[in-house]
N, C-alpha and C positions, 0 to 999 in steps of 0.2 A: 583563749575563749574560754568561756565558762561552757559548760555543762548543758545547760538550757541551749545556750547561742547555739552549739554543735549539732543539739538536736534539733532546734528547730531546722539552721542552714539543712542536715540531714533530708529531715521529711520534706523541705522545700522540693532541694534536687530530685528526689526519689517520684514524686509528686509531679515535678517536670517532666520526667520520662515517660510517666501515661497523656501528657496532655500534650505532648509535642506535635504525639502524633495524629490526635483529633484533630489539633489546631490546623495542621500542616494539612488535612483531609477536607476541611471546612475553606480553610486558603484555595485549594485546587479545584473546589467544587465552585467556590464564589467567580473564580475566574471564569470557569466554563460557562456559568451560569449568566455572565454579565453580555454573552453574545448572542443570549436567548432576547426576542422580541416579539413585538407584535408587527403581525405580518400586511403587505399590502391585497389590498381588495381582490385588485387585478392580476398579482403575480402566483404562479402557483408554487407549494413550499417542497425545499429539498433537506428530509430530514436527516441529520447526522449523528449519529452516538460513535464519537471517538471512547474505544476504553484504553487505559494507560496500563496493561500490562496485567500478570494474575491468573488466575485460572478462569476457566469459566463458570461459574458458582450460583446459587438461587438467589442472589441481588443483581449479579449481572441477566440472568436471564429474565428477572421481572421487571427490568428496565429497557431489556431489547422488547419484552411482551408492548410496554407499555407505549414504545417509540411507533411500533407497529399499528397497533390501535390507532394511537394520534393520526400517523398516516393517512391509515383507512377513512378514518372517520371528517380528514380534511378536505379529501380527496387530492394527495400530494402527488407530486410525479412521482419520486423516489427515497426510498431510503436507504443509505449509506452506515454500512456498519464498520469501522476498523480496529481492526485489535492484532495483537499477538500474545500467544496463548500457549503454555505446555499442556492444556488438556482437560477435563472437567471434574469438578468435585461436587455430589451431591444435587446432581442436578436431573430436572426430569426434560431430559432430550426429546423424547416424545411429544412434549407440551409445545417448547421451540419449535420443531419442525411444522406441528400443525398449525401454528402463527403464520409459517409461512407458505403451507400450502392453501391457506386461507386469504391470503392477506390478495387485494386487489389492484395493490399497488406493486410497482418492482422493487424490488429489494437485495442489495449489492453488496458484497461483505469483502473487503480489502484485506489482504494482511500484508502489513506496510507501518510504516514508509520506510522507504528506500534508505539506506546505511544504518538501520538496526539489525541487520538480521533476523528480520521479524520470524515466527513462524505459527503453524498452528497446526497441532496433535490433539488426537481422541474427539471428545463431542466438537472440539474447535475446528478442527478440520472437517465432522460431519456436517455443522451449519454452514461451512464455505461448500461445501459440496451442493449443498441443498438449495444455495444461494441462485437466484434468477438471472445476477452477474454475479462471476468469480473472476476477482481483481487480486494479481501477487505483485509484489515489487521482485525487482531483479534479483536480489538478493536473499529471498525470501524463501522456504519451504511451507512443506504441507505434507503431513504424515508423523508418525504413522497414526492409524488409526484405534488401533490396539493399545491397551486399552482405551473404550469412548468416555470411562468413567471412573479417575485413581482412587473413590470410594463405596464404589457400589459396580456390580456387575447385571444390572438390572435390568437394561439396555435390548430390546429384542434382536435376534440376530438379521430376522426377517427384513425389521425395519432399516438397518442399515446395510442390506443389499441391496433392498430397494433405493436407496438415496445414490449408491454405486454404480447401479445398471442406469438407473436415470442417469449420469453427470459420465460416466466412464466407457464408454464402449469399449476402452482395448481392455481385455482380461487379465494381462499380460502386468498393464499400468495400473489395474484395480488392484490386481495382488498386492505390487510394490508399495501402494497406500497404505494396505490393510499394516507393515510389518514394517517401513520404513519412511524416511523423511525425504519428500521429492523436490527435486530443486522446480525452482518458476521455469526454469528457461526447457523444459522437460515437459511440465503442463502445459504450455503455450505453445510448444511444438503440434502436442499431441490436440490442441484446440481444448481440453478440462477447464481450462483458466481462458476467460472470455479476452482480456487482455493484460496487459502488463503496466503498473504506472510506477511514478515515484515517491508522489503523495495525493491528497485528497484535492488538491487543486489540478493539477495534471491529469485525475483521476474522471473528474468532473466536464473537462475538456473534452477526453477522449469519449466519453459516452455519448455525445450530444449526437444526435442522427442513429444513436444503435438501435436496431430493432431486438427487443427482448419477450421473450413469449413466456409470461404468467400463470401458463395454465388454462386460464379461465379463455386468451386472448392474445392475440400478439401487438403489442405499443410500442412506438417509435419516440423517445425519449428526447423532448426538445428541452437540454439546458443552456439557456443563453443568458448571458446577465439583465440583458431587457425584457426576460420571461419568468424567470424564478427568483424566487429568494430561498437561500441558505438559512436554516436552522439549527443550531447544536443543542445538544443535550448533554447532560452529565447524570451521573450515579445518585448525586444530590447527598447532604451529609450524613444523615442515616444510612443507605445502600452502600455509601464508601466506605461507613468504619466497620460495616457487616465486611466487607468485600475484603477488606484489610483483613479481617479476622481468620480469613483463609489463606492468607500468606505462611508460607510453614515459619519463616523467619520471624515474623513477628508474632505467631501466635506463641514460640519459642519464649519471647525476648519477654510477651505479657504475662508468661506463668513464672516465669522467674522472678523477676522485679516484683508482682505480685506478690508470693510467697518471701519473695526478700523483705517488703518492706512491713508485711505480717509478724514475721520474725523479729525484725528491729521492734516493732511495738512492744516483743514479749518482755526485752527488758527496759521497758519502759514503765513508770508509773502510768494510770490510767490509760485512755486508747485516745489517740491524735488522730492527726491530717492524716498522716502516713500508715495509719493502720485503716481509714476509710479510704483513700487513695489504692491502698493493697487488696482491699476488698473486692473492688470494683473492677481493678486490673487483672485479676485473678479469675473472676468470675467469666471475663470476656474470653481470657486467655482458654478457662475452662469448655468455653462455649465452640472457639476453636478446635478443640481434641474431640468434639462430637463430628464435626464437620471432615477434617483431611485426616488419614489414615495414619495412627501413630501405633508404636510398637509399645504396648502399655507396659515391660518389664522393663526397657528404657526409660519411661516416662515414669517408674517409680525409684529407677535411679536415682535419675536428678531430683525428684522431689525426698528421700534419704540424703542425698547426700547436701542437700540444703542444712536438714535438719542434723545431721552431721556437724556439720560446722559451727552452726547455734549450742549442740551440746559444747562443742570445744571451746564457744566464746565462756560459755558457763563456768566452763569448768578449767579455764586459762591453761589447757592442756598441751596445747601446741605441738604435737609428737606422731605418735600412731594415729590419732582419730583424723586430725589434719590429712594425714597421707590419703586414710581411705576415704574420707569425705572429696577428695580432690581428683581421687581415682573414682569414686561412686558418680559423680557429677560430671565429669569429662566422658566416661564412657558410655552413660544414659544419650550425654547430648548427640554426641557422635550418631547412636542409632536410634536418636526419638522418632523417624519417623517408617514408616514400611512401605516406602517406596523411593526409588533412586532417583525420580524425577522430582523428590523433595527431600532430599539430603540438605543439611546443613553445611554449608561452606566450612571450610576445617579455618580459618580466617576468625570467623564468629564465633564458631566453637572455643578457637583458642583465647579471644577475647574477652570470651564471656565466661570462662571457669577464671581467667588470673583477675578478671572483674570481680569477681563473687570471693575469692581468696583475700585479697587485698581489704575488701570491706569487710570480711567477718573477722579475720588473724588481725589486722591492723586499726583500721578506724572502729568497729566495736566495740575494742577491746580498750582502743583512745577514751571512748565517751563511758564506759562501764568505770575506768581506773580515775574519772571524773567525778565521777558519779560515790565514789566510794569516798571520799575525803582524802585529809592530809595523813601523810605516811605517820606514825607513832601516835595516832590519837583516834579514839574507839568509839561508837556510838555511846557506851555508856559513861566517859568523861561528859557527855554533855548534859546531862539529866540537871533540868532547874537553870541552864542555860534560855537567853533570850536568842529571838533571831528573825527575819523578813522572811516573808514569804516571795519567792522567782517564780514559781511555775503556778497554776489554779491549783491547789488542793481539791481535790474532787474524787475519791477524798484523800488521795495519793499526788505526790506532785516532790519540790526541792523547796528547803528552804535554804538562807546562808545564816552559817554560823560560824561565830569565831574563824571568819575570814576563807570558806569554804561552804561547799554549794554540800548537801547532805539530803538525802531522798529520805521523806516523812509522812508521815498519813493525818489525816485530821481527827480530833477527836471530838470536837466541839459541838456543839447543837447543831447549829446550820448545816444546811447540805455541801458548800463548797465553800472556798475561803479564795481571793481575788489578790492578786498581784501585790503588795507592796504591805500586806498586813502585818503587825507586829502579833508573835508567838512566841510560845515559849513551851519548851522539853521538859514534859512529867514522866517520860518512862520510854525503854525500847520494844521493838519485835523484832527480832534477829537483827539484821542490816537497816531498819528502819527507826525511826527516832518518830517518838510519838508525841505531838503537840496538842496544845489546848490553845486557848486566848491568852494574851500577855495581858496578868493582872493588873502591872505599873504601879506596886508597891513599895518595891524597892527601888532606891535609887542608884543603888549599882546595877540592878537589871536595866532599868531605862536608858543610862548610860550605854549598855551592851546594847541596846536594841539602836540605839543612834549611831553607836560606832560601826556597827554590823550594814547601816543604811549607807554610811560613807562612805566603807570599802565595798558595798555593790555597785556603788553609782560612780 
């Protein structure tokens, strides 16, 4: 396979790594959105927001507020939030609690469904405690409340105590919730959990006829198929992508893939698809670093490891520099996040380190060797020879000369040269051949161009 073909394949593969998550997010968003539709005029609405894991973060809380506001404006019967979350990151918990308190529509929070080992810790546990209806699956846990937010400690202690006092009259259980995960059975037995449920449908069945105190007044829920309509909400594409950007492994991979694509472009003439995708991917990864608590010296080690790999590729050393790059990257990856709940799984660190090693040591070396031309032939030997442009010269690219690919720089008057244009070498600049328009004056040169064209095809 020719070097341009290898480069194009690698560019597309690297771009696919970035686009796959966005496309998956869009597909998931569309699948949930298809359940949303127009409500009947005579039916009361049950607004449901199922969250598919991850942290309680700004995109999630923005969607929660929107759903609550929609329910209040439409005089809905009930709002149901379902989630499993290990805590909150960079979230304004006070604002969400204020929305809960001001809502005239009862709010139910369900930690489930059954069989998933669902959890609600930190901010997720606090929102569960503040709900009008607190539901749990039999294998779910709630707590610990500390820390409320993994990225900040700005949540007032008075607000936490206010929610705890209202929801948990037993001081011993309240203390347990502050420091440990409490099983669903204990929460139901103590009356902290309103009820247990297996999933959303059984939950709605159980809630029919339950009397709820919203703070303003008591309300008996009437959730019968003939009287209510269920409407599902989703984060939407933009919020889903931003929510994914607070997922620890996703941020780590975005940063590594983005920087890898940019370093790949360093060894290529011009700036192509991989470089553009690398800028976008690395930028999203950098955004994630501002949301989650990271260990900055570890992030520096990961970046240093990638730079050392690039240096190793450039000098073809494959010795001490390779070892230093691998050690720096692996150590930085292990300590990447400054919280145990965010720690990257060992298999992800191992797989990523191995992938980066193979990419720079083997794949990039193969590409650079293909660009260097055949053994025993130097760029000086090519002066005066004709060739064919094989990747756009803008002003650098590749030309096909004497049966091999060479890196070239265009020196003609036009700004760029398209693929298939005949050119002629008139000089060299280090590893680059300098090319100009083919004059077509010599029969031998013309035959050389035709021969190169035939071999290239």
